[in-house]
C-alpha positions, -999 to +999 in steps of 0.1 A: +738-283+326+733-251+305+765-257+285+754-292+276+720-281+265+735-253+244+758-277+226+729-300+218+709-271+204+738-260+182+742-295+167+705-296+158+706-264+137+709-274+100+736-259+079+726-229+058+729-250+026+700-271+039+677-241+045+653-222+024+638-187+028+602-184+038+583-152+029+570-133+059+535-135+044+535-173+049+545-169+085+517-143+090+492-167+073+502-195+097+499-172+127+464-160+116+452-196+112+465-209+145+444-186+167+439-200+203+466-225+202+502-222+213+513-201+183+550-200+177+544-182+144+532-152+164+563-153+185+584-153+153+565-122+141+572-104+174+609-112+171+608-099+135+593-066+148+621-063+174+647-068+147+630-041+126+629-017+156+667-022+158+671-013+122+677-049+110+659-068+082+644-101+095+647-133+074+626-164+080+641-197+071+630-233+073+648-266+070+643-285+037+622-311+055+599-282+066+601-293+103+620-263+117+616-226+114+643-201+122+646-164+121+678-144+115+686-111+099+698-102+064+727-084+080+738-115+099+735-136+067+756-110+048+780-107+078+775-069+079+775-069+117+808-062+134 
């Protein structure tokens, strides 16, 4: 069951060519204005802080249709990780 779910999730991730970078200030703005609701923007900011604690640089990206938000690191995008 887990493997099937994982494969579905991978197929749903758009290619990097169909993504655009979102400034962290925009994610923070959204987090501030969704107080009291299930706030995934706050979760993304917490993950960004974990990346920073590990010495990595977080990068927020969204799909061109603005429906999906992703977080990765600059190091991953530049393939600096071994």
